[in-house]
N, C-alpha and C positions, 0 to 999 in steps of 0.2 A: 269373637264369640267362639266358644268351644263347638267343634263339629259333632253332630249327633246323627244317628241313622234310625229311621223308623222301619222296622222289618215289615214286609208284606204280610198282612193279616193281623198285625199287632193292634191296629184299630179296625175293627170289623164293621162293615156297613150294616145297618139295620133294615131288614126287608120291609118293615112297617113304617119307614120314615117318610113316606109320601111318594108321589109320582116321580119325583126327581131321583129317587133311589139313593140319596146321599144322607148319611147320618151315622152317628156312632152310638152304640148301645150304652144306655145310661149306667149300666153296671160295670163298664170298663173305664177305669180312671186313667186319663192320660198323665204321663209323667212330665216333670219340668223339662226334661230333655226333649221330649216330643213337642212340647209347646214351643220351646226355643227354636226348633227346626222349622216348624210351621210359621212362626213369626218371622224367621229369616226369609222364607220364601215369599211371604206377604209384604216384606219390607217394613214391618211394624217393630219398633224397638221393644225388647222384653223389659217389663217392669212389674215384678210381682208384688211390689209394695204399694202400687196404685190403689186408691179406694175402689171398692167394688159396688158401693151403693149407687143406685140410679135415681136421679132427681124425680120426685113424685110427680112433678108437672110434665115430665117427659115419658112417663111409664107407658102411656097409651100409644105413643107414636114412635118411641125409640126403645132400643134394647142393647144391653152390653154383651158383646161376644165373649163367650167363656174361654176362647183360645187367645185372641189378641187383646182382649179386655178393653176394647174401644167401644164407646156408645155410638151406635149407628141407627139410621132410620130402619123401620121394620122391613122396608123394601130391599134392604141390603142382606136379608136373610132368606134362605130357601123356605118354602112353605112346609109345615109339618102339622097336621091336624091335632096331634096330641101334645105338641110343644107349647110353651108359654107364649101367649099372644098368637098362637097358631103358626109359630116359626121354629126353625132349628135353633139350638143353643149356640151353634157356630155361625158366623157370618158367611155369606157366599164365597168370599175371597179365601177364608180359612178352610172352608169345606172343600173348595176346589184344590187348595194346596195339599190337603190331606189325601184327596183322591189321587193327585199326581204322585205324591211320595209313596203311596202304598199300592199303586196300580201295577199289576204284573206286566212285564214287558216281553216275555218270551213264551213260546208255546208250552214249555215245561212248567213254567210258573203258573200258567193258566190251567194246567192239568190236561192239556190236549195230548192225545196219543198220536204218534206219527201217522198211523193209518187214518185217524180222523182228519188230520190236517191234509193228507193226500186226497181224501174223499171230498172234502170241502173245496179244495183248490180245483179239482177236476170239474166239479159242478159249477163253481162260480166263474171260472175262466173259460170253460169249453162246453158247458152244459152236458157233461158226460158223467157216467157212473163208473165205478171201478170195473164192473162187468164189461162195459163198452171198451174200456182201455185194454183189458186183458184179451178181449175178442179181436181187436185190431192188431195187437202184438202177436197173437197166435196166428193170424192170417198172414203175417210176415215171417212166420217160423222163428219168431223171437229175434229177428235181425233188424238192423237199421234199414228203412225202406229206400235209402239212397245209396249207401256204400256197401251194404250187405254184411257189415261187421256186427258182432253181438255187442250192443251198447251197454257200457257200464253205468251211464247216466241217461236212461231213456227220456226223451223229451217229446211232448205232443206238438206236432207241427200243424199250424192252421193258417188259413188265408186271412191276413190282417184286414182286408177290406170287407170280406163277407162273413168272417168268423167261422167258416166251414173247416172242420178238421180234415186234414189230408193224409195223415199217417203219423207214425212214431219214428223219430230219428235219434241217432246218437247225438251227444252234446256238440261234437265238432261240426257235424253236418248242419245241425240246427243253427249254430252260430254263423256258419259260412253261407247258408242258403240265401239270406237277404242280398248278399253281394252278387250271387249268381243271377238273382232275379232282376238286378239293376242292369239294364241294357248298356248304359253309358259306361258303367264300371267294367262290364265284360269286354266291351270294345277296347277300352284303354288297357285293360290287363293283357289282352291278346297282343295288342300292338307292342306293349312293353316286353313281353316274352319273345316275340318275333325279332325285335330289335337286338336283344342280347344274344339270341340264338344266331343271328347273322354275324355278330361280332366274333362269337366263338368259332364260327366256321372260317 
């Protein structure tokens, strides 16, 4: 099968599609290429020559997916109050495939600014605001709280057991601190250095 690519935003979700938030606006026609890609994700063979009529005796309990064109039980479709039989035109499997193919994967694609991402990370991971961060860094004169160098990549150091923020370190100190906190590692590291110092003497 030819490889196709659905660009993010090419199939826009409809905010009125129901509580699940999944749906494609009716005025946006999907292409055969997009259909083929979704069918590939779903594992459904493409067959545009297949009959589209739904048996009349199955109309109340079943529905044909407009993407994979398979007749499925209504329970296989996400709910949509304005849709036929109260369901989306795409089955849940195809709707999830569309969501996966069009979902933004990076902060830039999501439209997040670097400052927004930094603010959210501080709040989510440490319960801090940018003002709290700047206040701690200012109290350290802009230096790493451990080595005293000006950090190129400032890192928030916190107690992993209590979650309490202790200060701001440079990246090197932040990476090395867990080893310093490990008493067994410290003892073995000191013994190792003393051993080689004695050999050198």
